[in-house]
N, C-alpha and C positions, 0 to 999 in steps of 0.2 A: 619207203624210210622214216618219209615224216610222220606217217599215222605208227610206227613202231617205235619214235620218238613219244611221241604223246602217251600211245599205252603205259609205258615206262615210269613216264613224269606221275599219271593219273594213280598209279600204282603207288609211288614212293608218296605221295601225298594222303594215300586213303591210309596206307604202313602208318603214317607220323602221327594220322588223327589219332587211329585206332591204339595208338602208345600214350599216345598223351590223354585221352578219355581212360586209360586204362591205369595211369596213372593218379586222374584225379580221383577216382572210385577210390582210391585210398587202397589198391593192393600194389604191393611194395614186392621187395627182392624179399627169397628163402630168408635171407639174412632177415631183411625188415620185419618180417613177418615172424618172426624167431622171435627178437626182439619185445615184439608189441605182446607177445601171449605172454611172455615171462614177466610185465608190466602188470598187464591185467591181473597177472596168478597172484602175483603179492598184492595187488587193489583188496582181491576178493581175500586173499589170507588176511586183510588187518581187519573185515569187515565181518568175521566169522566170531562167535560169541566167546567170550572172557571162559577158561574153566578155573574149579577156583584150587588151589595148590592145598598140598598136606599143610602147607605154613600159615597160607591164608584163611585157613579154615580155625586156625586159632585154639589148636587142639590143648586140654590143659596140661601144664608139665608133670612130671614126674613130685616134685616138691607139690606141687597144688592138690594132685590126686591124692597124697598119704595127710595132707592138711585137711581135705574133707574126712578121707577115713578115721583123723584124728579126731573132730568137734564128734563123732557118733559112736564110736566105742574106746573112749578116756575119760578119766575123772575128771573135769571142767578143772579141779581144783590143783590137779598134780600132771596133768597131761600122761598119766601111767594107763595102764592097761587097769577095764573093771568091767563088771556086770552091764552090758548097755541097761537092763532096766532099771540099775541109776545113776545113768545120766542125766536124765533129766526133771531127778528129785532133788527139792530143796534143802540143800545143807544145816546144820544147827550150827549155833556159834554160843559159845559158853564163857561166862567172865572167872578168871582165876588170880584169885590174892596174889601176891610176890611177892609178901615181904620176906624177911628175915623167920619169923617164928610159923608162918606158914608152909614150911617144909616140912618133909615133900611133898612136893606135889601128886597128882596123877594123872593121868591121861591125854599128857602133853607127845608122848612117842607116838601118842594115834593118831591126833591132828597132823592135817593135811596141810594148813596153814594156822601162823599163830601168826599175832598182831600183840607191839608192846606198845603204850602210851604213857608216857607219863601223867600222874593223881598229882593230890595234893604234898607237898612239904617234900619234894624233888624224888617220891617212890614215884616207880611205874604199877600197872596191874594190864595183866595177859589177857589177850581173848583169843580161845581156841576155836578152830572150825572142822567140820567134820563133815565129807560125804554119805560116807557109809557109815551110818550112825547107830542101827538097832543091836548090835550087836556086841556094843562098848562095854569095856569093864566099866568099874568106877572110876568117874572125874571128879577130881578135889583138889583145894576148896572153892565153893562156889558163893562168889564177893559179889555186889553192889555194882551197879551199868552210873555209866557215864556218858552220858547225852553224845558225844562224840563219836562212842563204840556203837552206837546204836546205828550212827549212820555208814560206820564201818560194814559194818551187819549186814546192812541192808542193800550193802552194792552187793553183794552174792544174794539177794534174796534168801538169807539163811532165817529160819525162827529161831529169837536170840532168848538164850537162857541167863537168870541174872538173881542175884537173892538180891532184891530191892535197893532201890536207886538214890543218887543225888535229887537233891528237887528239883531244880531244873529237867530231869529228864522224863519228870511225872506226867507234863501234859503230853508229849513227845512223843512218851510209851503207848498210848491211846493210837496214836497207826498204825503200831507194828506189832506184826504176831509174835506173841514172846511164852514164855514160862517163868513168873515169876515166883522165887521162893519164901515173899511174903503174904500167897493170896493161900488162904488156908486152905481152900480144897486143892489143893495140891498137895498137902503135905501128907507123907508117908504112901501118897501118889509119884508124883515125880522127885520130890524130895528128903532123904533122907539126913540122919545124923551118925557122924561115927564118934562114940559115947569114950572113944579112948582117946579123941585127941578133942583139945580144948580150944571152946567158943571163942570167936565168929570163925575159926578156920577148918570145921569139920562137917558142913553141911555139904554132902555130894549127893550127884546122880547118876544111874548109868542108862547104858541102850534101850533096855525096856522099860524103865522108867521114862526115858525123852519121849517111849511108843504112847505109852500109856496117858502122859501129859497133853500129847499134840491129838490122839483122840478123844481127852476129854474135854478140849476146847475147841474138837470140829477143825482144823488149820488143813487150807490146803497142803498138802504136802507134795504137788509137782511146780517147775517151773512155769509162770506164765507163758503165754506162745512169745511176748515181746521180748521177752530175757535175755539179754545177750551176756554171754560169760565174761567175767570180770580179765581171766586172765585168758593167753593165746599162747602156743608153747609151741615150739619148731618141733619137727617131724621126727628129727634127728640130734642128740647133741652136740653144740657146738661151744666154739674158745672163743674169747672176746681176745680175739688177735691184736687190738689195738688196744686192750684195758691194761691199767697199770698195774703193778704186782701186790695183790692183796693176803700174804699166807694169813694176817691177822688181823683183824677188824672190830673197831668199838665204836658205837653209836651215840657214849658220850656220857651216858645217868650219872646221877652225880649219887646217890645214895646206892643202890645195887652191883654199880661198877662192871657193865655184864663185856664179852668178849665173844670172837666166833676166830676158831681156826681153824683150818684149813688143812685138811688128811690126803696127802694124794693119793693112798694107797684104796681109799671108798670111795675119793670125787667128793666128800661129803665137808661142813664145816661141823666142829665139835662146838655146842654151847660153856661156855663158864658163866657165874655170876655172885658176889659173894664170898668171893677167892678162892672158889672151887668151881666143878665141873658139876652143869645145872644137870641134874640127873631127874627120871622118871621112877617115882616110888615103887611100882607097879614091875618093870624092871631093874632097877638099881644102876640103870648105865644113863651116859651124858645123850640128852636129844641132838641130832645131827640134822644138816638140811644141807638141803641140792642150792638153792638158790637165796639170799640175802636181799631186800631192800631198804633202804635209808630213805626215807620221805619227809624230808624238810617241810614244816606245816607254818603258817602262822597263829596266832595265837593272843589271846588277853586276859584279864582275871573279871569275874564277875563283882560286881558292884562289895559281896561279903567280905572281899579278901583270900578266897579259901580255895573257890573253886575255879578251876581252868576252861575258858572257852576254849578249844582248839579248832579251826578252824578248816573243816576236811573239802573244802570245793577251791579252786582255784584255777586262774588263764594261766598262770604264768610257774607254779610251783618247780622246787628243785629236791634232785635225790641224787641216790648210787645205785647201780647195779650192780652185785660181786658172785661169781659163780666160776666157778675151777679155778681161784688162783688167780683174779683176774678180777680189779672193778673199772665201772665205766660212770662217766656223767650220765642224768637222766634228767627228764623236764615232766613234769605228772600236771594231767588238765582234767578237771569236773566243774561242770558249769555251775550244780547246785548243789546245796546239801544233799537232796534227800535224792540223788541222781549217780552215776557211776563213772566212777573215774580211770581213765588212761594214760598210761606209763609210755614215753617216747625217746627212742635213741637222739642225740641230739644234730641229725641231721633229718628228724621231723618224721623216721621212720616208726609203730607202733611198736613197741618192745615185744620181744617173743622171751619167752621164758626157756632154759631146759626144763627138759620134764622131771619131775621132782617134787618135795616139800620147798615151801617157803614159807620164811621168818621173815613178817615187816615190821620196823621201827621208826616210830613216828619221833622225829624230835624238830623240838620247838628253834623256830626263826632264827634265835637270838642265841641259840649255842651250838649252834651248826658249824661253828669251831672246834669245838670239844667234838666231834668225828674225828678217828683215827685209821688211818689205810696203811699197813705195813707192809714191808718188803719180807723181812724177817722176822722170826721170833725175837731176838736179839733186840733190834728195834723198839718191837712191842716192849720187850721188859726196862728199856733202855728209859724210852719215855715217860713209865712210871714210879723212876727211881727219883 
């Protein structure tokens, strides 16, 4: 009996030692093993290499794709479709007289962009810009250059066409590609006279004569690889939701007193000056624009007391952008006179224009208060009485 008891005690001790060793070696119950396996699986999952999702790849948005396409097959001056072979072509700019006795003017309706700026005695002068110029009809009348127009033209890397120049532009013109009516070798090549009109308002050019002049001078006709478009456009037309109503707008020039009237049926602004519609002599119709920009510039007067020195560079210029019956405040920056300016909205974003033609009014900083933004035609008429 005693031997049997000893055997049972020894067996129990062995069983205890086996169980103890089993536990120390990490072999648990089925539940414990299952729990540890799940934990290890989670840890391995955390160590698996990350895969990039569609969102993390930062694929371009539909708008960005459209903007990229816009640069390759659109007129860089209007954002509208054009032959892709012409997109990288340098435009031409042309000085136009704007006195009452120079009317009617020709070629305004074909311009992609028109600049207007004060000259002497409160008069203004125009500069038209054309991207596709080879087949243009008559552009008249050709007038003389003011140096600040050279700078505006250069922002588009345009070939600059003019008939003479103010003395302050003589030296700087040597740095620009230009066609000057005072150069005798361009007479009857680029520049002609309409004998039915009085001089000096009868000098004119056309597309073929412009091409002939460029070829005679041997000017480069394609943009430099470093050139960046002066304007950028939205892919699809937009409304200025936060803008003030702008049915009639006026830059405030003293002599020709121009104004623009919004036409809801066309979505364009018609221009008026000298108390009547501003028409192109070739079409007999008022010129129209999708975008209007009022750009306020500092200036001084040269020592002769006659010519203006309009400053085309600024780190804090002001202005207005007007389209589709609305107007917003904008800022403009241009670091140096020879550089390219940029427009910005008041949130600091570069201004994107609606596709279409643009009219830019340069306004002297001490005449900014003459700008008029009118919500109705009646309000405009009342302001002039």
